Structure formats: structure tokens, C-alpha cells
Backbone as a printed PyTorch tensor [residue, N CA C, xyz], in Angstrom:
tensor([[[  0.8170,  -1.2010,   0.0000],
         [  0.0000,   0.0000,   0.0000],
         [  0.8590,   1.2630,   0.0000]],

        [[  1.9820,   1.2450,   0.6800],
         [  2.8440,   2.4270,   0.7080],
         [  3.3460,   2.7970,  -0.6820]],

        [[  3.4080,   1.8130,  -1.5790],
         [  3.8670,   2.0620,  -2.9430],
         [  2.9760,   3.0870,  -3.6410]],

        [[  1.6570,   2.9850,  -3.4500],
         [  0.7240,   3.9520,  -4.0320],
         [  0.9620,   5.3550,  -3.4830]],

        [[  1.2280,   5.4450,  -2.2080],
         [  1.5000,   6.7360,  -1.5890],
         [  2.7740,   7.3470,  -2.1660]],

        [[  3.8000,   6.5250,  -2.2910],
         [  5.0790,   6.9890,  -2.8530],
         [  4.8940,   7.4720,  -4.2930]],

        [[  4.0950,   6.7690,  -5.0810],
         [  3.8670,   7.1540,  -6.4710],
         [  3.1700,   8.5070,  -6.5640]],

        [[  2.1840,   8.7510,  -5.7340],
         [  1.4920,  10.0470,  -5.7360],
         [  2.4260,  11.1680,  -5.2820]],

        [[  3.2490,  10.8650,  -4.3050],
         [  4.2230,  11.8430,  -3.8160],
         [  5.1940,  12.2080,  -4.9340]],

        [[  5.7170,  11.2080,  -5.6210],
         [  6.6510,  11.4450,  -6.7230],
         [  5.9930,  12.2390,  -7.8450]],

        [[  4.7440,  11.9050,  -8.1520],
         [  4.0120,  12.6100,  -9.2040],
         [  3.8730,  14.0990,  -8.8700]],

        [[  3.5190,  14.3970,  -7.6320],
         [  3.3790,  15.7880,  -7.2080],
         [  4.7250,  16.5060,  -7.1950]],

        [[  5.7650,  15.8080,  -6.8030],
         [  7.1010,  16.4140,  -6.7750],
         [  7.5870,  16.7630,  -8.1740]],

        [[  7.2650,  15.9290,  -9.1510],
         [  7.6740,  16.2030, -10.5270],
         [  6.9790,  17.4380, -11.0660]],

        [[  5.7080,  17.6110, -10.7080],
         [  4.9470,  18.7580, -11.1970],
         [  5.2920,  20.0510, -10.4760]],

        [[  5.4620,  19.9480,  -9.1680],
         [  5.7250,  21.1410,  -8.3620],
         [  6.4680,  20.7240,  -7.0890]],

        [[  7.7900,  20.7800,  -7.1220],
         [  8.5630,  20.3880,  -5.9420],
         [  8.2850,  21.3010,  -4.7380]],

        [[  8.1040,  20.6830,  -3.6040],
         [  7.9410,  21.4010,  -2.3360],
         [  8.8920,  20.7360,  -1.3450]],

        [[  9.8780,  21.4800,  -0.8510],
         [ 10.9300,  20.8780,  -0.0190],
         [ 10.4390,  20.0600,   1.1760]],

        [[  9.3820,  20.4730,   1.8260],
         [  8.9470,  19.7570,   3.0320],
         [  8.0120,  18.5820,   2.7580]],

        [[  7.5680,  18.4190,   1.5170],
         [  6.6040,  17.3460,   1.2250],
         [  7.1610,  15.9730,   1.6020]],

        [[  8.3660,  15.6670,   1.1750],
         [  8.9710,  14.3610,   1.4630],
         [  9.2160,  14.2070,   2.9630]],

        [[  9.6940,  15.2680,   3.6070],
         [  9.9560,  15.2020,   5.0510],
         [  8.6630,  14.9480,   5.8270]],

        [[  7.5760,  15.6270,   5.4520],
         [  6.2920,  15.4110,   6.1360],
         [  5.7780,  13.9980,   5.8860]],

        [[  5.9280,  13.5100,   4.6630],
         [  5.5100,  12.1420,   4.3710],
         [  6.2920,  11.1480,   5.2220]],

        [[  7.5880,  11.3510,   5.3260],
         [  8.4160,  10.4470,   6.1280],
         [  7.9910,  10.4480,   7.5910]],

        [[  7.6190,  11.6140,   8.1150],
         [  7.1310,  11.6970,   9.4960],
         [  5.8130,  10.9480,   9.6260]],

        [[  4.8890,  11.1750,   8.7020],
         [  3.5980,  10.4820,   8.7520],
         [  3.7870,   8.9710,   8.6420]],

        [[  4.6400,   8.5530,   7.7390],
         [  4.8760,   7.1210,   7.5450],
         [  5.5060,   6.4810,   8.7830]],

        [[  6.4140,   7.1780,   9.4250],
         [  7.0920,   6.6420,  10.5990],
         [  6.3390,   6.8220,  11.9030]],

        [[  5.1600,   7.4300,  11.8420],
         [  4.4180,   7.7500,  13.0580],
         [  3.5730,   6.6090,  13.5980]],

        [[  3.4680,   5.5390,  12.8610],
         [  2.5910,   4.4470,  13.2920],
         [  1.2340,   4.4980,  12.6140]],

        [[  0.9820,   5.5410,  11.8230],
         [ -0.2540,   5.5830,  11.0530],
         [ -0.2080,   4.4910,   9.9960]],

        [[ -1.3710,   3.9890,   9.6560],
         [ -1.4660,   2.9640,   8.6150],
         [ -2.0170,   3.5890,   7.3400]],

        [[ -1.6140,   3.1020,   6.1810],
         [ -2.1940,   3.6240,   4.9450],
         [ -3.6980,   3.3950,   4.9440]],

        [[ -4.4400,   4.4200,   4.6000],
         [ -5.8910,   4.2930,   4.5210],
         [ -6.3170,   3.7980,   3.1560]],

        [[ -7.6090,   3.6230,   3.0160],
         [ -8.1320,   3.1700,   1.7280],
         [ -8.1270,   4.3200,   0.7470]],

        [[ -7.6010,   4.0550,  -0.4100],
         [ -7.6120,   5.0450,  -1.4670],
         [ -6.6160,   6.1670,  -1.2450]],

        [[ -5.8980,   6.4450,  -2.2930],
         [ -5.0050,   7.5920,  -2.3150],
         [ -5.1820,   8.2030,  -3.6910]],

        [[ -5.3430,   9.5030,  -3.7240],
         [ -5.5020,  10.1900,  -4.9970],
         [ -4.2840,  11.0670,  -5.2250]],

        [[ -4.2660,  11.7370,  -6.3500],
         [ -3.1570,  12.6410,  -6.6270],
         [ -3.0880,  13.7430,  -5.5780]],

        [[ -4.2280,  14.1570,  -5.0650],
         [ -4.2790,  15.2960,  -4.1510],
         [ -4.3350,  14.9280,  -2.6730]],

        [[ -4.8850,  13.7850,  -2.3430],
         [ -5.1010,  13.4370,  -0.9350],
         [ -4.6200,  12.0300,  -0.6220]],

        [[ -4.1260,  11.8750,   0.5980],
         [ -3.7340,  10.5640,   1.1090],
         [ -4.4170,  10.3630,   2.4530]],

        [[ -4.9590,   9.2040,   2.6470],
         [ -5.6740,   8.8720,   3.8690],
         [ -4.8220,   7.9330,   4.7290]],

        [[ -4.7470,   8.2610,   6.0100],
         [ -4.0460,   7.4160,   6.9740],
         [ -5.0440,   7.0220,   8.0480]],

        [[ -4.8830,   5.8330,   8.6000],
         [ -5.7840,   5.3510,   9.6380],
         [ -5.0280,   5.1720,  10.9470]],

        [[ -5.7600,   5.3770,  12.0320],
         [ -5.2160,   5.1350,  13.3650],
         [ -6.3830,   4.8310,  14.2810]],

        [[ -6.1110,   4.1680,  15.3790],
         [ -7.1750,   3.8430,  16.3200],
         [ -8.2940,   3.0550,  15.6660]],

        [[ -9.4560,   3.1290,  16.2670],
         [-10.6290,   2.4040,  15.7590],
         [-11.4350,   3.3140,  14.8460]],

        [[-11.2180,   3.1820,  13.5540],
         [-11.9970,   3.9460,  12.5910],
         [-11.6440,   5.4200,  12.4720]],

        [[-10.5090,   5.8260,  12.9770],
         [-10.0840,   7.2240,  12.8890],
         [ -9.2170,   7.4140,  11.6490]],

        [[ -9.3910,   8.5660,  10.9920],
         [ -8.6020,   8.8570,   9.8010],
         [ -7.9840,  10.2410,   9.8890]],

        [[ -6.8550,  10.3560,   9.2630],
         [ -6.1760,  11.6240,   9.0580],
         [ -6.0200,  11.7530,   7.5460]],

        [[ -6.4040,  12.8960,   6.9930],
         [ -6.2440,  13.1380,   5.5660],
         [ -5.1380,  14.1590,   5.3690]],

        [[ -4.2730,  13.8740,   4.4290],
         [ -3.1390,  14.7480,   4.1400],
         [ -3.2530,  15.2220,   2.7020]],

        [[ -3.2030,  16.5330,   2.5060],
         [ -3.2810,  17.1030,   1.1670],
         [ -1.8860,  17.0960,   0.5480]],

        [[ -1.6450,  16.1740,  -0.3520],
         [ -0.3260,  15.9850,  -0.9390],
         [  0.1110,  17.2100,  -1.7410]],

        [[ -0.8200,  17.8570,  -2.4390],
         [ -0.4660,  19.0260,  -3.2430],
         [ -0.1020,  20.2320,  -2.3900]],

        [[ -0.6710,  20.3440,  -1.2200],
         [ -0.3430,  21.4110,  -0.2860],
         [ -0.0600,  20.7450,   1.0560]],

        [[  1.1590,  20.2230,   1.2320],
         [  1.4320,  19.3120,   2.3480],
         [  1.2630,  19.9010,   3.7480]],

        [[  1.0870,  21.1920,   3.8600],
         [  0.8540,  21.7640,   5.1800],
         [ -0.5670,  21.4840,   5.6680]],

        [[ -1.4520,  21.0790,   4.7720],
         [ -2.8480,  20.8320,   5.1310],
         [ -3.0680,  19.3910,   5.5480]],

        [[ -3.4960,  19.2530,   6.7860],
         [ -3.8230,  17.9450,   7.3580],
         [ -5.2130,  18.0710,   7.9580]],

        [[ -6.0720,  17.1110,   7.6820],
         [ -7.4600,  17.1720,   8.1110],
         [ -7.7670,  16.0660,   9.1090]],

        [[ -8.3630,  16.4640,  10.2340],
         [ -8.7930,  15.5410,  11.2800],
         [-10.2040,  15.9080,  11.6970]],

        [[-10.8890,  14.9810,  12.3040],
         [-12.2000,  15.2610,  12.8750],
         [-12.0720,  16.3720,  13.9190]],

        [[-13.0830,  17.2060,  14.0360],
         [-13.0680,  18.3470,  14.9530],
         [-12.8300,  17.9260,  16.4110]],

        [[-13.1710,  16.6950,  16.7610],
         [-12.9780,  16.2430,  18.1430],
         [-11.5030,  16.2520,  18.5630]],

        [[-10.5750,  16.2800,  17.5980],
         [ -9.1440,  16.2960,  17.8910],
         [ -8.5890,  17.7190,  18.0360]],

        [[ -9.4060,  18.7250,  17.7770],
         [ -8.9290,  20.1060,  17.7320],
         [ -8.2420,  20.5570,  19.0230]],

        [[ -8.8640,  20.3490,  20.1620],
         [ -8.2750,  20.8010,  21.4320],
         [ -6.9180,  20.1610,  21.6790]],

        [[ -6.8070,  18.8750,  21.4300],
         [ -5.5420,  18.1660,  21.6370],
         [ -4.4610,  18.6770,  20.6850]],

        [[ -4.8280,  18.8750,  19.4390],
         [ -3.8730,  19.3600,  18.4410],
         [ -3.3850,  20.7590,  18.8110]],

        [[ -4.3110,  21.6450,  19.1770],
         [ -3.9240,  23.0020,  19.5650],
         [ -3.1130,  23.0140,  20.8560]],

        [[ -3.4330,  22.1290,  21.7800],
         [ -2.6820,  22.0440,  23.0350],
         [ -1.2300,  21.6280,  22.7870]],

        [[ -0.9800,  21.0100,  21.6520],
         [  0.3740,  20.6000,  21.2940],
         [  1.0550,  21.5910,  20.3610]],

        [[  0.5110,  22.8020,  20.2830],
         [  1.1820,  23.8920,  19.5900],
         [  0.8700,  24.0640,  18.1150]],

        [[ -0.1430,  23.3740,  17.6090],
         [ -0.4940,  23.5110,  16.2050],
         [ -1.6580,  24.4730,  16.0400]],

        [[ -1.6750,  25.1870,  14.9510],
         [ -2.7720,  26.0860,  14.6190],
         [ -3.7930,  25.3140,  13.8040]],

        [[ -5.0550,  25.5200,  14.1030],
         [ -6.1030,  24.8260,  13.3650],
         [ -7.1080,  25.8300,  12.8170]],

        [[ -7.8550,  25.3770,  11.8510],
         [ -9.0140,  26.1330,  11.3640],
         [-10.0840,  25.1200,  11.0100]],

        [[-11.3010,  25.5620,  11.0860],
         [-12.4150,  24.6500,  10.8210],
         [-12.7330,  24.6480,   9.3270]],

        [[-12.8390,  23.4510,   8.7670],
         [-13.1830,  23.2620,   7.3660],
         [-14.3500,  22.2870,   7.3280]],

        [[-15.3750,  22.6350,   6.5990],
         [-16.5070,  21.7380,   6.4530],
         [-16.3140,  20.9050,   5.1950]],

        [[-16.3400,  19.6160,   5.3620],
         [-16.1810,  18.6920,   4.2380],
         [-17.5200,  18.0120,   4.0120]],

        [[-17.9670,  18.0440,   2.7800],
         [-19.2370,  17.4150,   2.4390],
         [-18.9820,  16.1570,   1.6240]],

        [[-19.7710,  15.1610,   1.8830],
         [-19.6960,  13.9130,   1.1110],
         [-20.5640,  14.0880,  -0.1220]],

        [[-19.9400,  14.0050,  -1.2910],
         [-20.6730,  14.1940,  -2.5360],
         [-20.9730,  12.8810,  -3.2390]],

        [[-20.9660,  11.7980,  -2.4980],
         [-21.2260,  10.5090,  -3.1480],
         [-22.7060,  10.2380,  -3.2610]]])
């Protein structure tokens, strides 16, 4: 599964190199997160815990999406957050 993630990362790097993209991917990969289902050119899904997901925007690697319930913990650890509403268009 990591092979798909690496391919999307390489594809984005070829189109528009971003110095921290590879470093952030390496941190996410080494963090104990598991590859989630489906990876697109723009987004990669990681799983942790029971049914929890973290979404990473590969094209803009500073963007990481978590459920709002994690906001207080994330901010308490020194990260800045903003609320984004995601709609399911399926």
C-alpha cells in the first residue's frame, strides 16, 4: 500500500517540488499511522485507532485534516487549526 503513496508523492514532486513534502511524508509514515483506503493525486488517507482517519493534502502538504474532536488536543500541542466543512458528494 505504501507504494501507491510513494507514487502520488513522486508525481506531485515532478509537477511542483515542495521541499517539506517528502519530510512530512516520512514523518507520517514513521508515526505508526497505517495507509488508509484510497489515495488520490491530491489526498492521502491514513488510519489510526478504531476507525479514525487523518487526511493529508499531498499538493499542499501543510494541510492535514482531522475530525473536529481532535482540535483541542492538536492546539494544546502547539499547532494552529481552522475549521473546514467537508461534504460527502457521493
